[in-house]
Every structure is written in C-alpha cells, then in structure tokens.
Backbone as a ProteinNet text record, in pm:
[ID]
protein_1_A
[PRIMARY]
MSLLSDVQALVPRRSRLWAGFVGLFVVGPVVIALAFPPNLMFPLLFGFTALGLVLLHLTPGFEWRSLARGAGRIDWRRVAGFALATIMVGSGALWLTAPGATFFLVWHSLALMLMIAALCPVLSALPQERVFRPLSFRRYGGLLPGGDTAPLVLNAVLFSLAHLMCWSWIATLMTFSGGLIFAWAYERRGNFPEAVMLHSVAGVIVFALGLRAFFYSGNVQQPFQAGARVTRQDQLICVNYS
[TERTIARY]
-3514.3	-3445.4	-3308.2	-3271.7	-3172.8	-3052.8	-2961.9	-2832.2	-2742.4	-2790.5	-2701.6	-2778.2	-2927.5	-2976.1	-2877.4	-2837.3	-2780.8	-2600.7	-2571.9	-2426.3	-2431.5	-2521.8	-2550.7	-2618.6	-2634	-2641	-2563.8	-2452.7	-2348.7	-2239.5	-2250.7	-2116.1	-2134.5	-2099.9	-2100.7	-2074	-2183.7	-2144.6	-2009.3	-1958.3	-1796.5	-1856.7	-1930	-1915.6	-1905.5	-1947.5	-1978.4	-1891.3	-1793	-1632.4	-1527.6	-1568.6	-1542	-1488.5	-1621.4	-1658.7	-1595.9	-1629.8	-1546.8	-1417.3	-1383.9	-1208.6	-1138.1	-1179.3	-1182.1	-1188.6	-1319.8	-1329.9	-1267.6	-1246.4	-1154.1	-1018.8	-939.8	-783.4	-758.8	-826.3	-782.4	-846.8	-982.2	-1035.7	-1053.5	-1089.6	-1085.8	-923.7	-816.8	-688.9	-627.9	-663.5	-671.5	-757.2	-915.8	-967.8	-928.8	-912.1	-811.6	-689.2	-618.5	-496.2	-540.1	-621.4	-648.3	-792.9	-828.7	-988.1	-1026.9	-934.8	-951.5	-838	-843.5	-761.2	-665.9	-527.5	-478.9	-524.7	-606.2	-654.6	-791	-818.4	-892	-851.5	-746.2	-695.7	-695	-683.1	-665.1	-818	-934.7	-1029.2	-1059.6	-1052.8	-1083.2	-994.6	-865.3	-779	-830.4	-910	-973.1	-1067.2	-1150.3	-1307.2	-1265.4	-1150.8	-1074.6	-1081.2	-1000	-946	-1069.4	-1191.3	-1264.1	-1365.7	-1404	-1472.8	-1416.3	-1253.2	-1218	-1217.8	-1243.1	-1224.4	-1358.9	-1498.4	-1645.5	-1624.5	-1587.4	-1597.1	-1482	-1405.7	-1314.7	-1402.9	-1480	-1579.6	-1711.6	-1705.1	-1819.8	-1808.8	-1655.6	-1620	-1643.1	-1776.6	-1801.6	-1649	-1654.3	-1555.7	-1435.1	-1472.1	-1328.8	-1373.9	-1234.9	-1297.3	-1152.3	-1200.7	-1074.9	-926.4	-962.1	-895.1	-791.2	-825.9	-742.2	-599.2	-622.6	-505.7	-411.6	-417.5	-322.7	-263.6	-284.5	-205.8	-64.3	10.6	139	239.4	154.7	237.7	377.5	378.3	467.7	569.9	565.1	671.8	703.6	740.7	776.7	913.9	1012.1	1118	1159.8	1215.7	1343.3	1404.6	1513.4	1582.8	1591.6	1479.5	1432.1	1388.1	1312.3	1290.2	1437.6	1515.7	1638.4	1664.7	1704.7	1789.6	1680.6	1530.4	1460.1	1490.6	1516.4	1529.5	1697.1	1757.7	1937.6	1875.9	1852.7	1890.2	1781.2	1698.6	1586.6	1683.1	1758.8	1827.9	1954.8	2005.4	2124	2076.3	1990.3	1889.3	1897.6	1771.2	1747	1844.1	1949.3	2098.1	2171.6	2146.4	2232.3	2140	2006.7	1874	1915.3	1918.6	1907.4	2079.4	2171.5	2300.4	2307.8	2250.5	2251	2165.1	2068.1	1950.6	1937.1	1908.5	1866.2	1916.1	2068.6	2177.7	2114.1	2058	2003.1	1903	1856.2	1714.1	1742.1	1871	1879.7	1867.6	1811.6	1743	1704.6	1622.4	1563.1	1467.3	1408.5	1289	1403.8	1449.5	1577.6	1640	1662.5	1735.8	1685.9	1551.2	1493.6	1334.2	1292.3	1217.4	1205.9	1285.9	1281.7	1129	1069	985.1	856.2	861.2	754.6	783.2	941.6	971.3	954.6	955.3	931.8	809.6	683.1	547.4	519.7	563.9	544.3	590.4	691.2	726.6	655.9	615.4	486.6	351.5	329.1	177.4	165.8	286.5	251.3	207.4	302.9	233	85	18.5	-143.2	-200.7	-181.9	-276.2	-230.3	-122.1	-62.4	-91.7	23.4	92.3	-45.5	-90.7	-228.1	-331.8	-409.3	-513.7	-454.6	-379.4	-312.3	-330.9	-254.5	-224.7	-332.3	-473.7	-564.4	-658.7	-619.5	-690.3	-628.5	-456.8	-407.4	-391.7	-389.4	-339	-502.2	-522	-603.1	-754.7	-787.8	-933.5	-833.3	-774.1	-728.9	-714.8	-649.9	-616.7	-763.6	-812.4	-935.9	-1065.5	-1093.8	-1216.3	-1208.5	-1096.7	-1074.6	-994.9	-965.8	-825.1	-885.8	-979.8	-1086.8	-1027.7	-1020.3	-997.1	-851.5	-773	-602	-566.7	-497.1	-413.9	-333.2	-327.2	-248.9	-149.2	-47.7	67.8	131.6	271.5	311.4	330.7	362.2	464.5	332.7	213.9	187.9	41.3	31	-57.3	6.2	146.6	207	246.4	271.1	335.6	171	62	-42.8	-60.5	-44.7	-84.3	2	151.6	209.2	187	150.5	128.4	0.7	-100.6	-219.2	-191.3	-66.8	-31.1	58.7	139.6	173.6	99.5	-2.6	-134	-182.3	-223.5	-238.6	-190.9	-70.4	49.1	28.7	-30	-33.1	-60.6	-107.8	-185.1	-1.4	85.3	209	266.7	279.1	288.5	470.7	504.8	626.5	683.9	800.6	817.1	896.1	1002.7	1064.8	967.7	859.4	764	682.4	627.5	602.9	710.5	812.5	945.2	925.3	946.3	968.2	832.3	701.9	605.3	572.9	596.8	604.1	703.3	819.4	927.3	844.2	812.9	765.5	635.5	511.9	420.3	472.2	580.6	602.8	640.5	708.7	774.2	671.5	558.6	453.2	357.2	345.7	228.6	316.1	465.6	506.6	480.2	510.5	509.2	346.5	273.4	109	48.7	113	37.9	139.8	235.7	340.9	354.8	397.5	438.5	328.2	183.6	38.6	123.3	196.3	202.5	180.9	-20.1	-3.8	27.1	86.2	191.1	324.8	358.1	471.6	482.3	382.1	375.6	323.5	301.5	263.7	400.9	469.5	588.4	710.5	697.6	776.4	742.3	588.4	560.9	581.5	559.2	603.5	740	837.8	956.8	1006.7	920.5	971.9	909.4	819.3	759.1	831.3	844.6	953.6	1048.3	1132.1	1259.6	1265.1	1116.3	1123.4	1109.5	1071.7	1052	1158.6	1255.6	1361.8	1506.8	1523.8	1580.3	1577.7	1475.9	1458.8	1392.7	1330.4	1335.8	1193.9	1075.5	939.5	999.6	1106.1	1203.3	1166.5	1128.3	1085.9	961.9	874.3	751.7	665.5	732.6	720.9	834.3	799.6	854.9	738.6	760.4	700.1	713.4	720	725.3	595.1	519.6	488.6	325.7	291.4	175.5	78.7	-28.8	-163.5	-181.6	-140.7	-181.3	-312.6	-338.6	-425.3	-506.7	-446.4	-479.8	-372.6	-367.3	-273.2	-291.5	-145.4	-161.8	-144.1	-174.4	-209.6	-99.4	-100.1	13.9	11.2	131.5	42.9	188.6	72.6	170.3	231.3	337.3	423.3	317.1	198.8	70.3	37.4	-30	-74.9	-1.3	127.3	258.2	285.8	289.7	286.5	188.5	94	-14.7	12.8	80.9	176.8	250.2	331.7	412.4	348.7	234	169.1	119.4	68.9	1.2	98.7	243.9	339.2	333.6
778.4	840.6	970	1054.1	1132.6	1092.8	1117.5	1083.4	1150.9	1261.3	1336.6	1285	1250.6	1176.2	1065.8	1000.8	878.1	853.4	1008.4	1025.1	1038.1	1149.6	1174.9	1056.6	970.3	849.7	775.3	726.6	689.3	764.9	850.9	933.8	1034.3	978.8	1049.3	1182.6	1251.6	1401.4	1417.7	1528.4	1575.7	1555.9	1590.5	1630	1464.9	1371.9	1258.5	1187.1	1205.5	1135.7	1228.1	1342.4	1405.7	1306.2	1314	1226	1121.4	987.7	902.5	883.3	1001.5	1005.9	996.3	1113.3	1174.9	1068.4	1022.4	931.8	785.9	731.9	618.8	667.5	767.7	742.8	838	935.1	991.2	958.1	980.4	968.7	828.4	700.6	555.4	537.5	590.4	525.5	603	721.6	778.4	768.5	722.3	643.9	512.5	396.1	294.6	325.8	388.1	382	477.4	523.7	635.4	551.6	500.9	474.6	338.3	219.3	114.1	29.2	-47.2	-130.1	-230.6	-273.7	-337.8	-466.9	-538.6	-697.3	-650.6	-537.3	-502.2	-456.3	-445.4	-384.7	-460.5	-598.8	-668.7	-698.1	-710.2	-732.4	-613.1	-468.3	-328.7	-327.6	-383.1	-325.9	-409.3	-584.5	-618.8	-557.4	-515.4	-461.7	-296.6	-234.9	-124.7	-193.9	-276.4	-342.6	-335.9	-447.6	-482.8	-399	-293.3	-177.9	-95	-86.1	14.9	-101.6	-226.5	-321.4	-275.3	-279.2	-284.3	-140.7	-2.3	98	115	32.1	34	-38.5	-171.7	-241.8	-135.4	-79	61	146.8	202.5	275	292.8	416.5	375.2	382.1	286.7	264	198.6	159.2	25.9	-77	-148.2	-292.1	-321.4	-488.9	-547.4	-609.1	-627.3	-659.7	-595.5	-422.7	-331.6	-320	-389.2	-420.7	-510.6	-606	-680.2	-637.1	-507.6	-458.3	-443.7	-453.3	-414	-512.8	-630.9	-764.6	-817.1	-770.7	-795.8	-693.8	-582	-480.7	-461.2	-558.7	-531.5	-497.5	-399.1	-366.4	-399.5	-553.1	-622.6	-546.6	-472.8	-431.9	-342.9	-261.6	-163.7	-247.9	-320.2	-446.2	-452.8	-504	-584.3	-450.4	-288.1	-209	-169.6	-155	-126.3	-221.7	-351.9	-450.6	-450.9	-393.9	-379.1	-271.6	-130.6	-18	-48.8	-129.6	-191	-256.8	-333.3	-434.3	-334.9	-241.5	-153.6	-77.3	15.7	94.3	35.5	-93.8	-162.9	-234.1	-297.7	-327.8	-216.6	-107.4	-12.3	31.9	71.5	111.5	-28.2	-159.8	-235.5	-234.9	-258.6	-243.2	-109	26.2	108.7	115.6	77.9	55.5	-89.5	-198.4	-298	-418.9	-425	-560.8	-651.9	-711.9	-867.8	-855.8	-791.7	-858.4	-858.6	-875.5	-898.7	-1052.5	-1059.7	-1174.2	-1279	-1263.2	-1293	-1421.5	-1449.8	-1526.8	-1641.7	-1549.7	-1661	-1747.2	-1719.2	-1809.9	-1913.1	-1848.3	-1907.6	-1981.8	-1963.5	-1981.4	-1981.6	-2047.3	-2061.3	-2101.5	-2207.7	-2279.1	-2135.4	-2037.9	-1936.5	-1842.9	-1791.8	-1700.4	-1745.5	-1888.8	-1927.3	-1901.6	-1906.3	-1923.5	-1738.5	-1671.7	-1517.6	-1525.1	-1508.1	-1491.3	-1526.1	-1623.4	-1695.5	-1623.5	-1591.9	-1545.2	-1421.4	-1347.2	-1142.7	-1073.2	-1149.4	-1107.2	-1088.3	-1187.1	-1205.4	-1180.7	-1196.7	-1167	-1028.8	-957.1	-862.4	-738.6	-768.8	-606.5	-630	-738	-712.9	-663.4	-653.5	-623.5	-432	-443.3	-284.4	-209.1	-265.2	-179.1	-149	-245.9	-231.3	-78.2	-76.3	-14.5	131.4	142.2	262.4	337.1	240.9	274.3	321.8	235.7	227.2	291	235	304.3	462.6	512	636.9	719.1	680.3	755	758.6	635.5	603.5	739	644.5	702.7	809.4	859.5	996.9	1082.1	1057.7	1119.9	1270.9	1302.3	1424.2	1490.2	1469.5	1577.2	1568.6	1472.5	1526.9	1624	1686.5	1819.3	1774.8	1885.2	1841	1842.5	1864.4	1852.2	1710.6	1685.5	1529.7	1455	1562	1537	1504.7	1609	1662	1483.1	1463.1	1337.1	1257.6	1225.6	1060.3	1152.9	1254.5	1255.1	1249.7	1299.2	1286.5	1171.3	1058.7	925.4	860.4	860	808.6	930.4	1016	1068.8	969.6	931.1	842	707.2	653.9	493.4	500.9	598.4	621.9	651.8	701.5	734.3	616.8	544	389.1	327.4	361.6	251.6	369	474.3	541.3	423	331.6	257.1	195.2	142.2	130.5	245.9	372	431.6	428.6	450.2	455.8	562.4	616.3	714	682.5	583.6	461	414.1	366	284.9	362.9	514.8	637.8	666.9	701.8	731.7	633.3	518.5	355.9	362.9	349.8	319.2	489.3	594.3	679.7	698.4	646	637.6	489.6	421.2	267.8	344.3	423.1	438.8	553.2	597.5	699.7	647.1	504	463.4	353.7	300.8	196.6	313.6	438	531.3	561.1	551.9	619.1	508.3	432.7	277.9	259.6	297.9	272.9	405.7	477.3	624.5	696.2	661.2	717.9	637.3	452.7	405.4	318.4	343.4	267.1	98.2	76.7	-45.6	-136.1	-158.4	-215.6	-350.9	-417.2	-512.4	-528.7	-415.9	-351.2	-280.4	-206	-170.1	-254.5	-393.1	-524.2	-579.2	-616.3	-696.3	-546	-425.5	-400.7	-366.7	-374.7	-365.7	-531.8	-627.5	-759.3	-780.9	-708.1	-735.7	-633	-608	-469.1	-504.4	-617	-659.2	-822.4	-910.2	-1029.7	-935.2	-818.6	-789.1	-725	-671.7	-629.4	-743.6	-853.4	-992.4	-1045.3	-1058.9	-1121.3	-1089.9	-927.5	-868.8	-848.9	-859.3	-845.1	-648.8	-606.1	-486.7	-435	-569.2	-569.8	-467.8	-505.6	-413.9	-284.1	-230	-26.4	-45.4	-142.5	-148.2	-164.1	-179.6	-193.7	-249.6	-208.2	-224.3	-293	-322.4	-399.8	-290.8	-158.3	3.9	45.4	42.6	143	96.4	260.9	269.2	344	325.2	433.7	549.5	658	825.2	792.9	870.5	891.5	752.7	669.2	552.7	472.3	522.9	500.8	360.9	316.3	175.7	105.5	136.9	58	-1.7	-126.1	-198.8	-295.6	-274.7	-314.5	-473.5	-611.1	-695.2	-724.9	-836.7	-888	-904.3	-978.6	-1037.6	-945.1	-845.9	-661.8	-649.4	-604.6	-554.6	-598.6	-726.4	-811	-772.5	-745.7	-691.5	-543.5	-462.6	-377.1	-388.2	-497.9	-536.4	-625.3	-683.3	-768	-651.4	-542.4	-447.4	-336.2	-348.7	-284.7	-308
-2161.8	-2090.5	-2202.7	-2158.2	-2303	-2223.9	-2335.6	-2338.7	-2194.4	-2182.7	-2086.9	-1935.3	-1920.3	-1809	-1787.9	-1850.2	-1867.3	-1813.4	-1879.6	-1815.8	-1677.4	-1630.3	-1522.9	-1419.4	-1448.4	-1380.2	-1352.1	-1405.5	-1439.6	-1336.6	-1380	-1325.7	-1161.4	-1105.7	-891.2	-965.7	-872	-837.6	-804.4	-788.2	-801.7	-641.6	-525.3	-411.4	-340.4	-428.5	-345.3	-405.3	-530.5	-552	-418.1	-358.6	-232.5	-160.3	-79.4	27.4	34.1	-85.9	-116.8	-84.9	-132	-158	-33.7	57.6	217.2	256.7	286.7	343.3	364.3	190.7	201.6	230.1	170.8	224.3	300.7	379.2	514.6	579.9	608.6	751.2	782.9	680.8	711.5	807	733.2	793.8	896.4	954	1069.1	1162.6	1115.1	1249.5	1274	1172.5	1218.8	1338.6	1305	1382.7	1539.6	1556.3	1670.1	1706.1	1699.4	1760	1791.6	1764.4	1751.2	1773.2	1864	1911.3	1810.3	1867.2	1716.1	1724.4	1775.6	1774.7	1636.8	1611.5	1534.5	1356.3	1371.9	1253.5	1119.4	1151.1	1030	990.1	1034.3	980.8	937.1	963.8	954.2	824	824.4	670.7	565.1	583.9	477.9	438.4	546	486.2	408	474.8	361.5	220.8	229.2	94.5	31.8	83.2	-1.2	-42.3	39.3	-16	-130.7	-126.3	-271.6	-335	-404.5	-499.8	-525.3	-457.1	-493.3	-534.1	-516.3	-555.7	-760.6	-703	-841.6	-956.3	-870.7	-982.2	-1041.2	-956.8	-983.6	-1044.7	-1097.5	-1154.3	-1276.4	-1363.4	-1484	-1574.9	-1683.2	-1746.2	-1719.6	-1613.8	-1576.4	-1631.5	-1635.4	-1693	-1633	-1555.3	-1473.3	-1606.3	-1715.3	-1764.4	-1814	-1781	-1861.1	-1717.9	-1621.4	-1538.1	-1564.3	-1700	-1748.8	-1864	-1919.8	-1979.9	-1950.7	-2060.9	-1977.7	-1918.4	-1902.6	-1844.4	-1911.9	-2025.4	-2163	-2146.7	-2088	-2110.2	-1978.4	-1859.4	-1703.2	-1792.1	-1711.7	-1707.8	-1613	-1699.3	-1566.9	-1497.2	-1566.7	-1529.2	-1431.7	-1433.2	-1344.7	-1214.6	-1211.5	-1119	-1048.3	-1118.5	-1057.9	-961.6	-1041.6	-993.8	-828.4	-900.2	-762.1	-614.6	-660.8	-550	-521.3	-574.1	-540.9	-446.4	-459.5	-412.2	-242.7	-283.3	-168.9	-38.7	-111.3	-28.7	23.9	-40.2	41.9	88.2	95	202	304.7	302.3	436	492.8	425.4	484.1	593.8	521.5	582.9	715.5	714.9	786.4	936	860.9	944.5	1055.9	965.5	1024.6	1170.4	1131.6	1221.1	1324	1304	1405.2	1502.2	1393.7	1448.4	1381.7	1381	1316.6	1360.9	1511.2	1522.1	1467.8	1394.2	1348.5	1181.1	1149.7	999.3	946	874.9	789.2	926.5	1058.8	1094.1	1072.6	941	943.2	859.3	743.2	708.5	761.5	908.1	974.6	1054.2	1095.5	1234.6	1166.2	1042.8	996.1	838.9	793.8	618.5	583.3	584.3	584.3	528.9	665.9	669.1	585.6	559.1	453	317.3	284.2	126.3	150.3	241.5	223	156.7	319.2	270	73.9	72.4	-51.9	-165.3	-153.7	-245.2	-285.8	-119.3	-96.9	-115.5	-63.7	-95	-189.7	-322	-426.8	-435.8	-405.1	-487.6	-341.5	-203	-58.3	-24.8	-71.1	-17.1	-122.4	-193.4	-294	-406.7	-467.1	-535.5	-540.1	-397	-368.4	-339.1	-309.5	-231.3	-368.3	-464.7	-593.1	-630.9	-632.7	-675.6	-632	-486.8	-430.3	-406	-433.3	-440.4	-580.9	-667.3	-827.8	-886.3	-929.6	-1063.7	-951.2	-867.9	-787.4	-782.6	-695.2	-712.7	-841.9	-932	-1037.1	-1128.6	-1148.1	-1276.5	-1186.2	-1034.7	-1021.1	-942	-901.4	-847	-904.4	-991.3	-1115.7	-1104.7	-1147.6	-1144.4	-1037.2	-897.7	-804.5	-759.3	-823.2	-798.7	-885.6	-799.8	-852.3	-1028.8	-1027.1	-1199.4	-1181.7	-1342.2	-1316.8	-1350	-1393.3	-1377.2	-1248.4	-1144.5	-1021.4	-902.8	-928.1	-804.3	-788.5	-851	-852	-759.3	-847.7	-804.5	-622.8	-581.2	-489.6	-391.2	-379.8	-342.3	-335.6	-419.9	-396.9	-322.5	-291.3	-242.9	-61.5	-69.4	53.9	128.9	65.8	79.5	136	24.7	68.3	182.2	250.5	317.7	446.8	424.5	544.5	555.9	503.5	561.5	614.2	629.4	739.1	872.8	894.6	1004.5	1115.1	1139	1217.2	1322.9	1215.6	1271.8	1344	1378.5	1442.9	1445	1295.6	1298.5	1163.7	1201.6	1152.7	1007	1029.6	945.7	840.6	887.4	829.3	702.9	803.7	704.7	596.1	605.7	472.8	415.9	449.1	355.3	242.3	333.9	266.1	173	170.4	70.8	-16.7	-1.3	-152.1	-192.5	-187.6	-219	-302	-226.4	-321.8	-430.5	-401.5	-512.4	-606.3	-637.9	-732.2	-812.4	-709.1	-809.2	-830.7	-767.1	-860.6	-996.3	-1011.9	-1145.3	-1227.1	-1202.9	-1265	-1324	-1280.7	-1286.7	-1405.9	-1321.8	-1406.2	-1517.8	-1501.7	-1610.3	-1714.8	-1677.2	-1775.5	-1801.7	-1736.4	-1735.7	-1781.1	-1654.8	-1648.5	-1508.1	-1496.3	-1395.1	-1271.4	-1382.9	-1347.4	-1309.1	-1376.8	-1286.4	-1171.5	-1121.3	-1022.3	-939.9	-943.4	-884.7	-819.9	-925.5	-937.7	-843.2	-876.5	-805.4	-598	-604.2	-460.5	-384.3	-501.4	-438	-420.8	-487.1	-455.7	-312.6	-288.7	-190.2	-28.5	-114	43.1	73.9	11.1	-5	111.5	36.7	89.8	237.3	258.3	361.6	472.8	469.5	559.9	542.9	442.7	421	500.8	473.6	535.9	684.1	758.6	923.4	912.6	780	803.7	874.7	884.7	979	1130	1149	1262.3	1271.6	1168.6	1118.2	1146.8	1112.1	1112.3	1257.5	1361.3	1481.9	1624.6	1704.4	1852	1921.3	2037.1	2144.3	2250.6	2212.3	2281.5	2204	2123.6	2024.7	2112.8	2116.7	2200.4	2091.4	2088.9	2014.5	2124.8	2006.2	2137.6	2202.1	2294.5	2320.5	2395.8	2368.5	2452.4	2543.6	2699.2	2781.9	2811.5	2818.2	2845.1	2740	2605.4	2476.6	2487.1	2417.5	2369.4	2267.2	2130.7	2030.1	2007.7	2025.8	2053.6	1932.3	1941.2	1809.8	1681.4	1700	1621.9	1558.9	1651.4	1577.2	1516.4	1500.1	1465.9	1329.7	1350.1	1199	1075.7	1133.7	1079.3	970	975.4	966.2	879.3	867.1	754.8	609.3	707.2	562.4	502.4	547.8	465.9	395.4	389.5	307.9	188.6
[MASK]
++++++++++++++++++++++++++++++++++++++++++++++++++++++++++++++++++++++++++++++++++++++++++++++++++++++++++++++++++++++++++++++++++++++++++++++++++++++++++++++++++++++++++++++++++++++++++++++++++++++++++++++++++++++++++++++++++++++++++++++++++

C-alpha cells in the first residue's frame, strides 16, 4: 500500500467529518432536548460523552498523554480571578432573582456539597472538556472557521447548545460564557489542565452558591410536549452537565 493510500485510510473524508461534527454537536443535543423525556437525559448524555471519547481516541495523531501538557503552567492567578468573577456575577444574579436559593446545599447538606466538590472535576469537568475541547479542535479543527476568535466562539456556542435540554436562557448564557473561557485556555494557551481546572471551579461554584436555580425550575416544560414536567432529579442532571 502506498503512503498516499495509508494517509487516505487514516484520515476520514471531509464529508464524514462534517456528518460526525454536525451529528454529535448539533443534532444530538437538539434531539435529546426535543424528543426524549427528562428521565432519559442522563443515560443519553452518558452515551453522548462516551461516543465523543471513542471518536477522540480514533482521531489520527491524537495522543492521550498530550492532555497532560501544561499541568505545570496553570495560571493560578487567572483561576482565582475567574473564580472571584464567577462568585460576584452568580451572587448578583441570585440576589436579583432567587435569593432564597443562596448557599442552599452548603446550609442544608454540607456533606453532599463536599462530595460534589470532590467528584465534579473527575466526573463532570474532565469528560466534558475532553469532548468539547480536544475532540472539537483536533478532530474537527479543519472544519472550523478561520481566525483567532471565530473558532472559540463557535466552540462556546456548541457547548451552550449541549445544555439546551435545561430550557433556560440563563443556563445558555452562562455555559456560553464559560465555554468561551475554557476554549481560550485550551486552544490559545495550549493548556488542557487549565481548562479543566477553570471548568471544575465553575461547577463547584454553581452548586455552592445555589446557581442551580438558574438551570432549572419546577415549571420548565419541553416544547411540543404538553403537560411535560421536569422533576428536580431530572433538572439536577442539567447542573451536573454544566
């Protein structure tokens, strides 16, 4: 087999890349949000993430060890500044819209809050970052728009779209803003560990402050499903995926 044939066998055709990109990052989240009941969201999200990790593993030239690069270059001042900004914005939003939710888990279930803080980086932030940052930029980078800003904005839009199932414009804005920062840390700084750290900090703050109130309410209904109602357990899934 010639070298050209080897390359053609390894590199997916552009049309196949487009199909995978649109299917995984656009069609998948929209279908999950519109067509499935809330009690199926968690297994569907698990499958979505697992598929993304498989595709990342199959991406030509990708090495898992590359994700460890930058661990010693995390800008802790940037992480602290991001945490402070998130706390300030989140506290202001809670004070204006849902003051009763402030520090709900901290006051009412501290043990659960501590468990969430310990598990969030590994079970939530890390798998999501693997899918939305390395997979998006490494496997599908050739499909993204050119320039310094457009690819990051598109990545943040896709990250926000993955939270469509929460049916909350506040969740949409928050995940877009966070996704933009995480994408910048990974793609512009070349620091995947820093992106995971920023995402982890945001996730813990969401729970600690009581920001989950922005990601669900007992009155949320899926469009086109009359009478559909999202339970607290189902709504919590949206926060777990934040």
